[in-house]
LODRENLO-967436 format. One record per atom (N, C-alpha, C): residue in one letter; y, z, x. Coordinates in steps of 0.2 Angstrom, whole numbers, plus 5000, padded with zeros to 4 digits. Layout:
REM LODRENLO-967436
aYZX
...
END
This chain:
REM LODRENLO-967436
m501044675003
m501244625008
m501344665015
d501144635020
d501244665027
d501944665029
q502244725030
q502944725032
q503044745039
h502544735043
h502544755050
h503144715054
s503244655052
s503744615055
s504044565050
i504644535052
i504944485048
i504544425048
s504244405054
s503844345054
s503244345050
s502844405050
s502244415046
s502444415038
i503044425036
i503244425029
i503344355027
v503744315032
v503944245030
v503344195031
s502944205035
s502344155037
s501944135031
p501744175027
p501344155021
p501744105017
i502444115016
i502844075012
i502944005015
i503044005022
i503043945025
i502443905025
h501843935026
h501243905027
h501043875020
s501343905014
s501143875008
s501443815006
l501943795011
l502243725010
l501743665011
p501843615008
p501443555010
p501443545017
d500943505020
d500943495027
d501443435029
n501943455031
n502543405032
n502943435038
p503443395041
p503843415046
p504243475045
l504443485039
l504843545037
l504443615039
r503843615036
r503343675038
r503243685045
d503143625049
d502943635056
d503543655060
a504143625058
a504743645062
a504943715060
l504943745054
l505043815053
l504543865056
t503943845056
t503443885060
t503543885067
e503743835070
e503943835077
e504543865079
g505043865074
g505643895075
g505543975075
f505144005071
f505044075070
f504644095077
h504144055078
h503744065084
h504144065091
q504544025091
q504944015097
q505444075098
s505644105092
s506144155092
s505844225091
k505244235094
k504944305094
k505444355096
s505744345102
s506144405105
s506744415101
q507044365098
q507644375094
q507444415087
l506844395085
l506644435079
l506544505080
e506244515086
e506144585088
e506744625089
s507244595091
s507944625092
s508244635085
i508144595081
i508444605074
i508044665071
e507444665071
e507044725069
e507244785072
s507344785078
s507544845082
s508244875079
g508644835077
g509244855074
g509144895068
f508744875063
f508544915057
f508144985059
k507744975064
k507345035066
k507845085069
r508245065073
r508745115077
r509145145072
f509445105067
f509945125062
f509545185058
a508945175057
a508545225053
a508345285057
d508545295063
d508345345067
d508645415065
k509245415063
k509645475062
k510245455058
r510645505056
r511345495053
r511845485058
w512145425059
w512545405064
w513245435062
s513745425067
s514445445066
s514745395061
p515245415058
p515645375053
p515745305056
m516045305062
m516245245065
m515645195066
m515045225069
m514445185070
m514145155063
t514145205058
t513945185052
t514345125049
c515045135049
c515445085046
c515345015050
t515245025057
t515144965061
t514544925059
f514044965058
f513344925056
f513444895049
m513744935044
m513744905037
m514244855036
k514844855040
k515244795040
k514944735043
s514644745049
s514444685053
s513844655049
w513344695046
w512844665042
w513044635036
h513644655033
h513944625027
h514144555029
s514344545035
s514644485037
s514044425038
t513444445038
t512944405038
t512644385031
h512944415026
h512644395019
h513244385015
l513044375008
l513544365003
l514044305004
k513644245005
k513944185007
k514144145001
m514444174996
m514544144990
m515044084990
l515644084994
l516044034995
l515743974999
p515343985004
p515043925007
p514543895002
i514143924998
i513743894994
i514143854989
y514643884986
y515143844981
y515343784985
g515643794991
g515843734994
g515343684995
l514743694997
l514243644998
l514043614991
t514043654986
t513843624979
t514443574977
c515043594979
c515643554977
c515543484981
r515343484988
r515243424992
r514743384988
l514243414986
l513643374983
l513943344976
h514343384972
h514543354966
h515043304967
r515443304972
r515943254974
r515643184976
l515043194980
l514743134981
l514343104975
a514143144971
a513843114965
a514343074960
k514943104960
k515443064956
k515642994958
t515542984965
t515742924968
t515142874969
a514542904968
a513842864969
a513642834962
d513142784963
d512942744957
d512142754957
g511942744951
g511242744949
g510842804951
t510242794955
t509842844957
t510142894962
a510542864966
a510942904971
a511342954967
r511642934962
r512142984958
r511643034955
d511143024952
d510643074949
d510443124955
h510243094960
h509943134966
h510543184968
y511143164969
y511643204971
y511843264966
f511843244960
f511943294954
f511343344954
m510743324955
m510143364956
m510243414962
a510443384967
a510543424973
a511043474972
a511543464969
a512143504968
a511843564963
a511443544958
a511243594953
a510743644957
r510243614961
r509743654964
r510143704969
n510643674973
n510943724978
n511343774974
a511643764968
a512043814965
a511543864962
e510943854961
e510443904958
e510343964963
t510543954969
t510444004974
t510944064973
s511444044969
s511944104968
s511944134961
h511444114957
h511444134950
h511344214950
e510844234954
e510644304954
e511244344958
d511544314963
d512144344966
d512644364961
l512744314956
l513344324952
l513144364946
n512444384945
n512144424940
n512244394933
l512144324933
l512244284927
l511844304921
d511244334923
d510844354917
d510944424915
g511344464919
g511544534917
g511044584918
r510544564923
r510044614924
r510244684927
f510844684930
f511144744933
f511844754931
e512044814932
e512744834930
e513244794934
l513044784940
l513544754945
l513244684948
n513644644951
n513444584954
n513244604962
h512944564965
h512744584972
h513244604977
a513844574977
a514344604981
a514544674979
q514544694973
q514744754971
q514144804972
l513544784972
l512944824974
l512944844981
y513144794985
y513244804993
y513744854994
d514344844991
d514844894991
d514644964990
e514344974984
e514045044982
e513645074987
m513145034990
m512745054995
m513145075001
a513545035004
a513945045010
a514445105009
n514745115003
n515145165002
n514845235002
a514145234999
a513845294999
a513645315007
l513445275011
l513345285018
l513945305022
c514445275020
c515145285024
c515645335021
n515445365015
n515845415012
n516545375010
g516445315007
g517045285005
g517045215008
d517645175007
d517645105008
d517945085015
a518045135019
a518345125026
a518045065029
w517345065028
w516945015032
w517144945031
y517544935026
y517744865024
y518244835029
s518544875032
s519044855037
s518844815043
e519144765044
e518944715050
e518844745056
q519144805057
q519144845064
q518344865065
y517944865060
y517244885061
y516844825061
n517044765061
n516644705061
n516544675069
l515944675071
l515844655078
l516044585078
p516344565084
p516544495085
p515944445084
e515344465086
e514744425085
e514644415077
a514744465073
a514644455066
a515244415063
a515844425065
a516344385063
a516244305064
e515944295070
e515844225072
e515244195068
f514744235066
f514244215062
f514444195055
k514944235053
k515144215046
k515544145046
v515944135051
v516344075052
v515844015053
w515244025057
w514743975059
w514443955052
i514244005048
i513943985042
i514443945037
r515043965037
r515543925033
r515643855036
d515643855042
d515743785045
d515143735044
n514543765045
n513943725044
n513943705037
m514143745032
m513943725025
m514543685022
i515143695025
i515743655022
i516043605026
e515943605033
e516243565037
e515843515041
q515143535042
q514743495046
q514343445042
d513943405045
d513443355041
d513143395035
l513143355030
l512843385024
l512143405025
s511743375029
s511043405030
s511043465034
i511543475038
i511543545042
i511743595037
g512243585032
g512443625027
g511843655023
l511443605020
l510843615016
l510343655020
l510243635026
l509743675030
l509943745032
t510543755033
t510843825034
t510743865028
n510843845022
n510743885016
n509943895015
m509543845016
m508843845016
m508543905020
f508743895027
f508543945031
f508744015030
s509344025028
s509544095026
s509144125021
e508944085016
e508544115011
e507844135013
i507544095017
i506844115019
i506944175024
f507444175028
f507544225033
f507744295029
n508144285024
n508344345020
n507844375017
h507344335014
h506744365011
h506344415016
g506244385022
g505944435027
g506344485029
e507044475030
e507444535032
e507544585027
y507644565021
y507744615016
y507044655015
t506544625015
t505844655014
t505744705019
y505944685026
y505844725031
y506344785031
a506944775029
a507444825029
a507344875024
l507044865018
l507044905012
l506744975014
e506144975017
e505845045019
e506345085023
h506645055028
h507045085033
h507745115029
f507945075025
f508545105021
f508345155016
n507745155013
n507545205009
n507445275013
n507245265019
n507145325023
n507845355025
i508345305026
i509045335028
i509345365022
f509245345016
f509545375010
f509245445009
s508545455010
s508245515008
s508245565014
q508045545020
q508045585026
q508645605029
h509145565029
h509745575033
h510345595029
y510245575022
y510845585018
y510645635012
g510045645011
g509745695006
g509845674999
y509845604998
y509945584991
y509245594988
d509245614981
d508645624978
d508345554976
n507745554973
n507345484972
n507745444967
h508045474962
h508445424957
h509045394961
q509445434965
q509945404969
q509745354974
c509145364977
c508945324982
c508745254979
q508445254973
q508245194969
q508945164967
r509445194965
r510045164964
r510345134970
l510345164975
l510745134981
l510345084984
s509745074983
s509345024986
s509244964982
i509644964976
i509544904972
i509744834975
y510344844979
y510544784983
y510044754987
i509644784991
i509144764995
i508544744990
k508344784986
k507744784982
k507744714977
c508344704975
c508444654970
c508344584973
h508344584980
h508244514984
h507444514985
v507144564985
v506344564986
v505944564980
t506144594975
t505744594969
t505744524966
s505144504963
s505144444959
s505244384964
d505244394970
d505244344975
d505944304974
v506444334973
v507044304972
v507244254978
e507244274984
e507444234989
e506944184991
v506344194989
v505844134990
v505944084985
d506144104978
d506344054974
d506944014976
h507444044979
h508044014982
h507843964987
f507343984991
f507143944997
f506843874994
h506443884989
h506243824986
h506743784982
c507243814980
c507843774977
c508243734982
c508243764988
c508643734994
c508143674996
i507543684996
i507143624998
i507143564994
d507243584987
d507343534982
d507943494983
a508543544984
a509143514985
a509243464991
l508843484997
l508843445003
l508443385001
d507943384998
d507543324996
d507943274992
h508243304987
h508643254983
h509243224987
a509543264991
a510143234995
a509843185000
n509243195003
n508943145007
n508843085004
q508543084998
q508443024994
q509042994992
a509543024990
a510242994989
a510442954995
q510342985001
q510642955007
q510142905010
g509542905008
g509042865011
g508742895017
f508842955018
f508642995024
f507943025023
s507643045029
s507043075029
s507143145032
m506643195032
m506743255035
m506843255042
d507243285045
d507343285053
d507143345056
p506543355058
p506243415061
p506643445067
t506943395071
t507343425076
t507943465074
m508243435068
m508843475065
m508643535062
v508043535059
v507743605056
v507643655061
h507343635067
h507243675072
h507843705075
a508343665076
a509043685079
a509343735075
v509443725068
v509743765064
v509343835064
s508743835063
s508343895063
s508443935069
t508343905075
t508343945081
t509043975082
e509543935081
e510243955082
e510444015077
y510144005071
y510244065066
y509944125068
l509344125071
l509044185073
l509344215079
d509544165084
d509944185090
d510544225088
r510944195084
r511544235082
r511444295079
m510944305074
m510744365071
m510544415076
s510144395081
s509944435087
s510444465091
r511044425092
r511544445096
r511944505092
i512044495086
i512344545082
i511944615082
m511344615081
m510844675080
m510844705087
g510844655093
g510744685099
g511344725101
s511944695099
s512544735100
s512644805097
l512344805090
l512344865086
l511844915090
v511344895092
v510844935096
v511144965102
r511544925106
r511844955112
r512345005110
l512744995104
l513245045102
l512945105100
m512345105097
m511945165095
m511645195101
d511445165106
d511145195112
d511745225115
d512345195116
d512945235119
d513145295115
e513045295109
e513245355105
e512745415106
d512145395107
d511645445109
d511645465116
a511945435120
a511945445127
a512245515129
END
């Protein structure tokens, strides 16, 4: 797979979708957000340049953490769908239940339900961050950039408080973006582990599990399709059709917010190097 850019990684997945408004809106959203994607990629490239100070490393790992591991919002969104199913009738009830089931599937691997790993995804991230930060000090909110904290709140509000379609689209877009992001970040983090921390191959393989487990077997791609199915079932339950304007708005805002986080991290790293 071409790992030159996040866009080149996700494009084949998006283009494999049926010719419909969703595919076109996602394609346009990524195309329009070219500069934002470059800013996100610059964050990973810059972080892989050297071994940064403990403060900078903690800030990167805490802030990146805030953009992932959204188990509570996924659970909240699933509960919203389940509650709607309980009060609906006939085919609408069936569609809401299916939407809830498909949305919940996006967290099966996060919870390590199949026991593929010794730890769940949250624990795997902690292990990786602890190794880079020489302990768990990074977990303190003092290292969380304001933009990252705002992103986490935005994700929660979209999936739990906002219109149901916005919640489902937010989860869906996070999955296709995460596929590109993790695939792009994997090589950079492997270089960080080996070149800047001196971990041997076995240790590098262990520490990269959090990122690698999202890439191997197309886990995030499968989650992306789960979200599309969930959205389709919810739309059928409500008698709605896909709204490309809403798809575009969620996609571009997601990338803009991610770009602001990575842009701030790059500026902090540049200041440390000055």
